C-alpha positions in Angstrom: -14.3 29.1 -12.7 -12.8 28.6 -16.2 -9.5 26.8 -16.4 -6.7 27.9 -18.8 -4.2 25.7 -20.6 -1.7 26.6 -17.8 -4.0 25.4 -15.0 -3.0 22.4 -13.0 -6.2 20.6 -12.2 -6.8 18.0 -9.5 -10.0 16.3 -8.3 -11.7 17.7 -5.3 -10.4 15.9 -2.2 -13.7 14.1 -1.6 -14.2 13.1 -5.3 -13.1 9.7 -6.6 -13.2 8.0 -10.0 -14.3 4.4 -9.6 -15.5 1.6 -11.9 -19.2 0.8 -11.4 -19.6 -3.0 -11.9 -23.4 -2.7 -12.2 -23.3 -0.1 -15.0 -20.1 -1.4 -16.5 -18.5 2.0 -16.7 -16.4 4.5 -14.8 -18.2 6.9 -12.4 -17.1 10.1 -10.6 -18.3 9.7 -7.0 -18.6 12.7 -4.6 -20.7 13.3 -1.5 -24.4 13.2 -2.4 -23.8 12.6 -6.1 -22.3 10.7 -8.9 -21.6 11.3 -12.6 -21.4 8.5 -15.1 -18.3 8.9 -17.2 -17.3 7.7 -20.7 -13.9 6.3 -21.2 -12.4 9.6 -22.4 -13.8 11.5 -19.4 -12.3 9.0 -17.0 -8.9 9.3 -18.8 -9.0 13.0 -18.4 -9.7 12.8 -14.7 -7.0 10.2 -14.2 -4.5 12.6 -15.6 -5.6 15.4 -13.2 -2.9 14.9 -10.6 -2.0 18.5 -9.9 1.3 18.3 -11.7 0.1 18.2 -15.3 -1.3 21.3 -16.9 -4.4 21.2 -19.0 -2.2 21.6 -22.0 -0.2 18.5 -20.9 -3.4 16.5 -20.5 -4.7 17.6 -23.9 -1.3 16.6 -25.4 -1.4 13.1 -23.9 -4.9 12.5 -25.2 -4.3 14.2 -28.5 -1.4 11.9 -29.2 -3.5 8.8 -28.2 -6.5 9.8 -30.3 -4.5 11.6 -33.0 -6.7 14.7 -32.8 -6.7 18.2 -31.4 -8.6 17.8 -28.1 -7.4 20.9 -26.3 -10.8 22.8 -26.5 -12.7 19.7 -25.4 -10.5 19.1 -22.4 -10.6 22.8 -21.3 -14.4 22.9 -21.6 -14.9 19.6 -19.8 -12.6 20.5 -16.9 -14.0 24.0 -16.7 -17.5 22.5 -16.3 -16.3 20.3 -13.5 -14.4 23.2 -11.9 -17.6 25.3 -11.9 -19.2 22.4 -9.9 -16.2 22.5 -7.7 -15.3 18.8 -8.5 -12.0 19.9 -10.0 -9.7 22.5 -8.5 -6.8 24.5 -10.0 -3.7 23.9 -7.8 -1.4 26.2 -9.8 0.5 28.5 -7.5 -1.2 31.9 -7.5 -4.2 30.4 -9.3 -6.5 32.8 -7.5 -4.6 35.9 -8.7 -4.4 34.8 -12.3 -6.9 36.0 -14.9 -8.8 33.1 -16.6 -8.9 32.6 -20.4 
């Protein structure tokens, strides 16, 4: 599933972002798996609260890093959505065509 700039992503209900003291970095934990995250990936996921759109998330990070990160944010979240670790909770998300 590809997300659009209007999608409202949220982490899958069984996934959690935590800090791994052993590896000294954030990690996305989910049943039977884990993904090591860099700081930017962790920031993206922390902003996925179901109220912000992908465009909102990209705007927050773009302002912080003074760069256009929209494409990177869409690609990253779409990859996680394909693995069902991120879901689009936009009303009528199932009926909407994806960009």
